[in-house]
C-alpha positions as CSV (number, residue, x, y, z in Angstrom):
1,M,61.0,111.8,68.2
2,Q,63.5,110.8,71.4
3,S,66.0,108.1,70.7
4,Q,65.3,104.7,71.6
5,N,67.3,103.1,74.3
6,I,67.7,99.9,76.7
7,D,66.3,102.2,79.5
8,S,63.1,103.2,77.1
9,I,62.0,100.1,76.2
10,K,62.3,98.8,79.7
11,T,60.4,101.9,81.1
12,I,57.2,101.3,78.6
13,F,57.4,97.7,79.4
14,Q,57.4,98.6,83.5
15,S,54.6,100.9,82.9
16,R,52.1,98.9,80.9
17,L,52.9,96.2,83.0
18,T,51.7,98.3,86.0
19,T,48.6,98.8,83.8
20,L,48.1,95.2,83.2
21,E,48.3,94.5,87.1
22,H,46.1,97.9,87.6
23,L,43.2,96.1,85.1
24,L,43.4,92.8,86.8
25,K,43.1,94.6,90.8
26,L,39.9,96.4,89.0
27,A,38.4,92.7,87.5
28,Q,39.4,91.4,90.9
29,S,37.2,93.6,92.6
30,H,34.4,94.0,90.0
31,F,33.9,90.0,90.3
32,D,34.3,89.6,94.2
33,G,37.1,87.5,94.2
34,N,35.6,85.0,91.9
35,E,38.6,84.0,89.5
36,S,36.4,82.2,87.0
37,F,36.8,85.5,84.7
38,L,40.3,84.6,83.8
39,Q,38.6,81.9,81.8
40,K,36.6,84.9,79.7
41,R,37.5,85.3,76.0
42,I,35.8,87.4,73.4
43,V,35.3,84.6,70.9
44,A,35.5,81.1,71.1
45,D,38.5,80.6,68.6
46,M,40.4,83.4,70.7
47,L,42.4,82.4,73.7
48,P,41.5,83.6,77.4
49,L,42.2,86.2,79.5
50,G,44.6,84.2,81.5
51,T,46.5,83.1,78.5
52,Q,46.4,86.9,77.5
53,I,48.3,87.6,80.7
54,A,50.9,85.1,80.2
55,F,51.3,86.4,76.4
56,T,51.6,89.8,77.6
57,C,54.4,88.9,80.0
58,N,56.2,86.9,77.3
59,Q,57.1,90.0,75.7
60,P,59.0,91.7,78.2
61,R,60.6,88.8,79.5
62,N,61.9,87.6,76.7
63,F,63.1,91.1,75.9
64,A,64.9,90.9,79.1
65,L,66.4,87.5,78.5
66,W,67.6,88.7,75.0
67,C,69.7,91.3,76.7
68,D,71.1,88.9,79.2
69,G,71.8,86.3,75.9
70,K,69.4,83.9,77.4
71,P,67.2,81.8,74.9
72,M,63.5,82.9,74.6
73,D,61.5,81.4,77.5
74,N,57.8,81.8,77.2
75,L,55.5,81.0,80.2
76,D,53.3,78.5,80.8
77,P,49.9,79.9,79.3
78,E,47.5,78.3,81.5
79,V,46.9,81.2,84.1
80,T,43.9,79.9,85.7
81,S,44.5,82.0,89.2
82,L,45.1,85.8,90.4
83,A,47.9,84.4,92.3
84,L,49.3,83.3,89.1
85,A,49.0,86.4,87.2
86,Y,50.2,88.6,89.5
87,E,53.2,86.6,90.1
88,H,53.7,86.5,86.3
89,I,53.9,90.1,86.7
90,A,55.9,90.7,89.5
91,N,58.4,88.0,88.0
92,T,58.7,89.8,84.6
93,Q,59.0,93.4,86.2
94,G,62.0,91.7,88.1
95,L,63.6,90.5,85.0
96,L,63.4,94.0,83.6
97,S,64.7,95.6,86.7
98,G,67.9,93.5,86.2
99,I,68.7,94.4,82.7
100,K,72.4,95.7,82.7
101,V,73.1,95.8,78.9
102,K,74.2,99.0,76.7
103,D,72.2,100.3,74.3
104,E,74.6,98.7,71.2
105,K,72.7,95.4,72.2
106,L,69.7,96.8,70.0
107,S,72.3,96.6,67.2
108,E,73.1,93.1,67.5
109,V,71.6,90.7,64.8
110,T,69.1,88.3,66.5
111,R,67.5,85.2,65.2
112,L,63.9,84.0,66.0
113,D,63.6,80.0,65.1
114,E,60.0,78.7,64.5
115,K,59.9,75.1,63.3
116,D,61.6,74.9,59.9
117,L,61.3,79.0,59.9
118,Y,63.7,81.4,61.0
119,I,64.0,85.4,61.2
120,E,67.1,87.0,61.6
121,M,67.1,90.9,62.4
122,S,68.7,93.9,64.3
123,G,67.7,94.1,68.0
124,S,65.8,97.3,67.2
125,V,63.9,95.6,64.7
126,Y,63.2,92.3,66.9
127,V,61.8,95.2,69.7
128,N,60.2,97.6,67.4
129,D,58.3,95.1,64.5
130,F,58.3,91.7,67.2
131,L,58.3,92.6,71.3
132,I,56.4,95.6,71.3
133,P,53.3,94.6,68.5
134,N,52.9,91.4,69.8
135,F,52.8,93.0,73.7
136,Y,50.3,95.7,72.9
137,F,48.3,93.0,71.1
138,H,48.0,91.1,74.0
139,L,47.5,93.8,76.5
140,V,44.6,95.3,74.7
141,T,43.0,91.7,74.0
142,A,43.1,91.8,78.0
143,Y,41.8,95.1,78.2
144,D,38.8,94.3,75.8
145,I,38.2,90.6,77.5
146,L,37.4,92.7,80.6
147,R,35.8,95.6,78.8
148,M,33.5,92.7,77.3
149,A,32.9,90.7,80.6
150,G,31.5,94.2,82.1
151,V,34.3,95.5,84.6
152,S,33.9,99.3,84.5
153,I,37.1,100.4,82.8
154,G,38.1,102.7,80.1
155,K,40.9,104.7,78.6
156,R,42.2,106.4,81.7
157,D,42.9,102.8,82.9
158,Y,44.6,101.7,80.0
159,M,46.8,104.9,79.3
160,M,47.8,105.4,83.1
161,H,51.3,106.0,82.5
162,L,50.2,109.6,81.2
163,V,48.5,110.7,84.4
164,P,51.3,112.2,85.8
165,F,51.4,114.4,82.6
166,I,47.6,115.5,83.3
167,K,47.4,119.3,84.2
168,K,44.2,121.3,85.1
169,A,43.4,124.0,82.3
């Protein structure tokens, strides 16, 4: 297994954000530009697609902010337009591109505060056990909402990052 470093984490986030953008473009085409699909959800008590987009972006966004020594700053979860969805993705990509921190950052202890509770963990644990699982949860939920809504997408659309490695037998 390849050793994890800041650049490999950036690459994962960047490539999967490109996937999210790809999925949105397919949905935009499927719904002929009607943006109401951003309000679709799997079940009534789950958050809508627009919120899933914001939450997907929050993970790499907060990774970039953490790398820069800044506090977490989540996006407004009310994403009701494709312009805003694409803007969130582009801004998050920009934050990731600006990361200039050494891999030692992954050894630093970080603290997550939630009301009257907190968690202290290493940067590696923060990335692997908090950010990455949350990132994939919201990305997969966005994918699932679009599939449920009838957008013709499949595993190839979700795993676009592997396309350069595909070879003909």
